[in-house]
C-alpha positions in Angstrom: -32.0 -26.7 53.3 -28.6 -27.1 51.5 -27.8 -23.5 52.4 -28.9 -23.8 56.0 -27.0 -27.0 56.6 -23.9 -25.3 55.1 -24.2 -22.4 57.5 -24.5 -24.8 60.4 -21.4 -26.8 59.4 -23.4 -29.9 58.4 -21.8 -30.2 55.0 -22.6 -33.8 54.2 -26.3 -33.0 54.9 -25.9 -29.9 52.7 -24.6 -32.1 49.9 -27.6 -34.4 50.1 -30.0 -31.5 49.9 -28.1 -29.8 47.1 -28.2 -33.0 45.0 -31.9 -33.3 45.5 -32.5 -29.6 44.6 -30.5 -30.0 41.4 -32.5 -33.1 40.5 -35.7 -31.2 40.9 -34.5 -28.1 39.1 -31.2 -28.1 37.2 -30.7 -24.3 37.2 -27.6 -22.3 37.7 -28.1 -21.6 41.4 -28.6 -25.3 42.2 -25.5 -26.3 40.3 -23.6 -23.6 42.3 -24.9 -24.9 45.6 -23.9 -28.5 44.7 -20.4 -27.3 43.7 -20.2 -25.3 47.0 -21.2 -28.3 49.0 -18.6 -30.5 47.3 -16.0 -27.9 47.7 -16.7 -27.6 51.4 -16.0 -31.3 51.7 -12.7 -30.9 49.8 -14.1 -33.0 47.0 -12.6 -30.8 44.3 -12.6 -33.5 41.5 -16.3 -34.0 42.0 -16.9 -30.3 42.1 -15.0 -30.0 38.8 -17.0 -32.8 37.2 -20.2 -31.1 38.3 -19.0 -27.9 36.6 -18.3 -30.0 33.4 -21.9 -31.3 33.6 -23.2 -27.8 34.1 -21.4 -26.6 31.0 -22.6 -29.5 28.9 -26.2 -28.5 29.5 -25.5 -24.9 28.4 -26.8 -23.6 31.7 -24.6 -20.5 31.8 -24.8 -18.2 34.7 -22.6 -15.9 36.8 -22.6 -18.7 39.4 -20.6 -20.9 37.0 -17.9 -18.3 36.6 -17.6 -17.7 40.3 -17.5 -21.4 40.9 -14.7 -21.8 38.4 -12.8 -18.9 40.1 -13.1 -20.5 43.5 -11.9 -23.9 42.2 -9.1 -22.2 40.4 -7.9 -20.6 43.6 -8.0 -23.9 45.5 -6.0 -25.6 42.7 -3.6 -22.7 42.3 -4.7 -22.2 38.7 -3.8 -18.5 38.2 -4.7 -18.6 34.5 -8.2 -19.9 35.1 -8.8 -17.5 37.9 -7.7 -14.6 35.7 -10.1 -15.8 32.9 -13.1 -15.7 35.3 -12.1 -12.4 36.7 -11.9 -11.0 33.2 -15.4 -12.3 32.4 -16.9 -10.2 35.2 -15.1 -6.9 34.2 -17.7 -4.2 33.4 -20.7 -6.3 34.3 -22.9 -4.4 36.8 -23.7 -6.5 39.8 -21.0 -9.1 39.1 -17.9 -7.0 38.7 -17.8 -6.0 42.3 -18.1 -9.6 43.5 -15.1 -10.5 41.3 -13.1 -7.6 42.6 -13.8 -8.6 46.2 -12.9 -12.2 45.4 -9.6 -11.1 43.9 -8.9 -8.7 46.9 -9.1 -11.6 49.3 -7.1 -13.8 47.0 -4.1 -11.4 46.7 -4.3 -10.7 50.4 -4.0 -14.4 51.0 -0.4 -14.2 49.7 0.4 -11.0 51.5 -0.3 -8.4 48.7 -2.1 -6.1 51.1 -1.6 -2.9 49.1 -3.1 -4.5 46.0 -5.9 -6.0 48.1 -6.7 -2.5 49.5 -7.0 -1.1 46.0 -9.2 -4.0 44.8 -11.5 -3.6 47.8 -11.8 0.1 47.0 -12.7 -0.8 43.4 -15.2 -3.3 44.6 -16.8 -0.7 46.8 -17.0 1.8 44.0 -18.5 -0.8 41.6 -21.2 -1.8 44.1 -22.0 1.8 44.8 -22.6 2.4 41.1 -25.5 -0.2 41.3 -26.6 1.1 44.7 -25.9 -2.1 46.6 -25.5 -0.4 50.0 -25.4 -3.6 52.1 -22.9 -5.2 49.7 -20.7 -2.1 50.1 -20.8 -2.5 53.8 -19.8 -6.1 53.7 -16.8 -5.2 51.5 -15.7 -2.6 54.1 -16.2 -5.1 57.0 -14.1 -7.8 55.2 -11.4 -5.2 54.5 -11.4 -4.1 58.1 -11.0 -7.6 59.4 -8.2 -8.3 57.0 -6.4 -5.2 58.1 -6.8 -6.1 61.8 -5.5 -9.6 61.3 -2.5 -8.3 59.5 -1.7 -5.9 62.3 -2.9 -2.5 60.8 -4.9 -1.4 63.8 -5.6 2.2 62.8 -6.8 1.4 59.3 -8.8 -1.5 60.6 -10.7 0.8 62.9 -11.3 3.4 60.2 -12.6 0.8 57.7 -14.8 -0.8 60.3 -16.3 2.6 61.1 -17.1 3.1 57.4 -18.9 -0.3 57.3 -21.0 0.5 60.3 -22.1 3.9 58.9 -23.6 2.0 56.0 -25.2 -1.0 57.7 -25.9 -2.7 61.0 -26.7 -6.0 59.2 -25.7 -9.1 61.1 -22.7 -10.1 59.1 -21.4 -6.6 58.7 -21.7 -5.9 62.4 -19.9 -9.1 63.2 -17.0 -8.4 60.8 -16.6 -4.9 62.1 -16.8 -5.9 65.7 -14.2 -8.7 65.3 -11.9 -6.3 63.5 -12.3 -3.8 66.4 -11.6 -6.5 69.0 -8.5 -7.6 67.2 -7.4 -4.0 66.7 -7.7 -3.3 70.4 -10.9 -1.3 70.5 -12.5 -3.5 73.1 -15.1 -0.9 74.1 -16.4 -0.6 70.5 -16.4 -4.3 69.9 -18.2 -5.0 73.2 -20.9 -2.5 72.4 -21.5 -4.1 69.0 -21.6 -7.5 70.6 -24.1 -6.3 73.2 -26.3 -4.9 70.4 -26.3 -8.2 68.6 -27.5 -9.9 71.8 -30.4 -7.6 72.1 -31.4 -7.4 68.4 -31.0 -11.1 67.4 -31.6 -13.3 70.4 -32.9 -16.2 68.3 -30.5 -16.0 65.4 -28.5 -19.3 65.6 -25.5 -18.0 63.7 -25.3 -15.0 66.0 -25.8 -16.9 69.2 -23.6 -20.0 68.4 -20.9 -18.6 66.1 -20.6 -14.8 66.0 -21.0 -14.0 69.7 -18.8 -16.8 71.1 -16.1 -15.7 68.7 -16.4 -12.1 69.7 -16.4 -12.9 73.4 -13.4 -15.2 73.1 -11.4 -12.6 71.2 -12.3 -9.9 73.8 -11.0 -12.3 76.5 -7.8 -13.1 74.7 -5.1 -12.5 77.2 -3.0 -14.7 79.6 -5.3 -14.0 82.6 -8.6 -14.8 80.9 -7.5 -17.1 78.1 -9.3 -20.0 79.7 -12.5 -18.0 79.5 -11.9 -17.7 75.7 -11.7 -21.4 75.4 -14.7 -22.0 77.6 -17.0 -19.6 75.8 -16.1 -21.2 72.5 -17.5 -24.6 73.6 -20.9 -23.4 72.7 -19.7 -22.8 69.1 -18.2 -26.3 68.7 -21.3 -27.9 67.0 -21.4 -25.1 64.4 -17.8 -24.1 64.1 -17.4 -25.6 60.6 -20.3 -23.5 59.4 -19.9 -21.1 56.5 -22.3 -18.3 57.4 -21.7 -16.7 54.0 -23.1 -13.9 52.1 -22.1 -13.6 48.4 -19.4 -11.1 49.5 -18.3 -12.0 53.0 -17.7 -15.5 54.4 -16.3 -15.5 58.0 -15.9 -19.3 58.2 -14.0 -21.1 60.9 -13.3 -18.0 63.0 -14.3 -19.8 66.2 -11.6 -22.4 65.4 -9.0 -19.8 64.6 -9.7 -17.7 67.8 -9.6 -20.9 69.9 -6.2 -21.6 68.5 -5.1 -18.1 69.4 -6.4 -18.6 72.9 -4.4 -21.8 73.3 -1.3 -19.9 72.2 -1.9 -17.3 74.8 -2.2 -20.1 77.4 1.0 -21.7 76.1 -0.8 -24.9 75.2 1.1 -25.8 72.0 -0.5 -29.1 71.2 -4.1 -27.8 71.6 -3.3 -24.7 69.6 -1.7 -26.7 66.8 -4.8 -28.9 66.6 -7.0 -25.9 66.0 -4.8 -24.3 63.4 -4.5 -27.6 61.6 -8.3 -27.8 61.6 -8.3 -24.5 59.7 -5.8 -25.9 57.2 -7.7 -29.1 56.8 -10.8 -27.3 55.7 -9.6 -25.2 52.8 -12.8 -25.8 50.9 -14.7 -24.0 53.6 -12.1 -21.3 54.5 -11.3 -20.6 50.8 -9.3 -17.4 50.5 -10.0 -16.0 53.9 -7.0 -14.5 55.6 -7.0 -17.0 58.4 -6.3 -19.7 55.8 -2.8 -18.2 55.4 -2.4 -17.1 59.0 -3.1 -20.6 60.3 0.3 -21.6 58.9 1.9 -19.0 61.2 -0.3 -20.1 64.1 0.8 -23.7 63.6 4.5 -22.6 63.6 4.0 -20.8 66.9 2.3 -23.8 68.3 5.2 -26.0 67.4 7.6 -23.5 69.1 5.5 -23.9 72.3 5.9 -27.7 72.0 9.7 -27.3 71.6 9.5 -29.0 68.3 12.0 -26.9 66.5 12.1 -29.0 63.3 8.4 -28.8 62.7 8.3 -25.1 63.7 10.9 -24.4 61.0 8.9 -26.2 58.4 5.7 -24.4 59.3 7.4 -21.0 59.3 8.9 -21.9 55.9 5.5 -22.8 54.6 4.1 -19.4 55.6 7.1 -17.4 54.5 7.1 -19.2 51.1 3.4 -18.4 50.6 4.3 -14.8 51.4 7.6 -14.7 49.6 6.4 -11.7 47.5 4.3 -10.1 50.2 4.4 -6.4 51.1 7.5 -6.0 53.3 5.8 -3.5 55.7 3.1 -5.9 56.9 3.3 -6.1 60.7 2.6 -9.8 61.0 5.2 -10.6 58.3 7.8 -8.8 60.3 6.9 -10.7 63.4 7.1 -14.0 61.5 10.5 -13.2 60.1 11.8 -12.3 63.5 10.4 -15.4 65.1 11.8 -17.6 62.3 15.3 -16.0 62.7 15.4 -17.1 66.3 15.1 -20.7 65.3 18.2 -20.6 63.1 
């Protein structure tokens, strides 16, 4: 129940169930679920206290180390993150998860080349233990990252690799959204249509994945209102974290709605959506949209003719990406946009 409520965006209810599960059986997985529920509510001090309790009971598990890594990311504790990453090195079945986690983490600050290599290593590590579906999720996550950062060709190629390995729900969504962002509307629409046919009663597909895909496919000035309209169905579930252990496309309905409002030149509405992404860091974690929401917010302030706030928002993004790879398309755009405000 804790997991289901989390996927549906009902994080307070998830926390209640996670506490009860831990009371009934204080094992590593239940500690992890409680930490995740607290993290989703941005209650990091309580999450840290739960980890302390976990350790005091000598209930060691991989979940403990991944929880510590996530908290370390949210608290900008590079030393702790590195310690947990080192713990996983060489451990079959866990090393790949750590590599994927680090790939997203370095991409969050614009180190796309390093992220690409870490994703490749995660794929290789998962292949060694024959985790085909996991490999596919890594490829889908990498494809989506490339698309969001403006690398259309690589996004399409990586999405294709993911789809050759699996047509699982989460893989197909990640690949389809990557294709939609990268401009392959035909391929993305075909994948969306397939999800409709195969999973007509899947709540996450019907009320999160499909509205997000349809909204992204309609993302242009002429049909931007359609994007906003189709995402109304996702609203009750938009804070959900439909996560696997290796791919968590959380708050994408919110992010795409923000992009739709930008296209429609509705700055206030766009800003509210991107701020929602920023306000839920415990759900978004190290997803690329956590960083890109800063840029979206800056663009929203430009539309509002609030130059001062726009400058600060651009500065927040460019400071986060101060050491980013210089050839990233979206970084070049951000620098050009910021220069116009000077």
